[in-house]
C-alpha positions in Angstrom: -51.2 53.9 -27.4 -47.5 55.2 -28.2 -47.9 54.6 -31.6 -50.8 57.4 -31.7 -48.9 59.7 -30.0 -46.0 59.5 -32.5 -48.3 59.9 -35.5 -50.2 62.7 -34.0 -46.9 64.3 -33.0 -45.6 64.0 -36.5 -48.9 65.6 -38.1 -48.8 68.6 -35.6 -45.1 69.1 -36.3 -45.9 68.9 -40.3 -48.8 71.0 -39.6 -47.1 73.4 -37.4 -44.6 74.1 -40.3 -47.0 74.6 -42.9 -48.7 77.3 -40.9 -45.5 78.7 -40.1 -44.2 79.1 -43.4 -47.4 80.5 -44.4 -47.3 83.0 -41.7 -43.8 84.0 -42.9 -45.1 84.4 -46.7 -48.0 86.2 -45.9 -46.2 88.3 -43.2 -48.7 87.1 -40.8 -46.6 87.1 -37.3 -49.7 85.6 -35.5 -50.1 82.7 -37.8 -46.1 81.9 -37.6 -46.0 81.9 -33.9 -49.0 79.5 -33.9 -47.5 77.3 -36.3 -44.1 77.0 -34.2 -46.3 76.5 -31.3 -48.0 73.9 -32.8 -44.8 72.2 -34.2 -43.0 72.3 -31.1 -46.2 71.0 -29.3 -46.2 68.0 -32.1 -42.4 67.4 -31.5 -43.3 67.1 -27.4 -45.9 64.5 -28.3 -43.8 62.3 -30.2 -41.0 62.6 -27.4 -43.9 61.2 -25.0 -44.8 58.7 -27.6 -41.1 57.4 -27.5 -40.9 57.7 -23.7 -43.9 55.5 -23.5 -42.8 53.1 -25.9 -39.5 53.0 -23.3 -41.6 52.4 -20.3 -43.6 49.6 -21.9 -40.6 48.0 -23.0 -38.9 48.1 -19.9 -42.2 46.8 -17.9 -42.3 43.7 -20.3 -38.6 43.1 -19.8 -39.0 43.3 -16.0 -42.1 41.1 -16.1 -40.6 38.3 -18.3 -37.5 38.6 -15.8 -39.8 38.2 -12.7 -41.5 35.3 -14.2 -38.4 33.5 -15.4 -37.4 34.1 -11.4 -40.6 32.4 -10.0 -40.2 29.6 -12.6 -36.9 29.0 -11.6 -37.8 28.9 -7.8 -40.8 26.5 -8.5 -38.5 23.8 -10.3 -36.0 24.4 -7.3 -38.8 23.4 -4.9 -40.3 20.4 -7.2 -36.8 18.6 -6.8 
């Protein structure tokens, strides 16, 4: 589900930023790097969720157009 990807992505972004800041404050380069990586992974997951939304919307739009075309053809042949 795209909403789930977006939410989990935001959680990872925020958690990653917190780790990154904690790493900077504590001078822990490993923790800082982990935070950056987690933040980037969260951003990617959010973008993936956005892409899924767009694909779902496009598929629904295409389905609606196909149904309309079939209905139009049916009405022409009934006359």
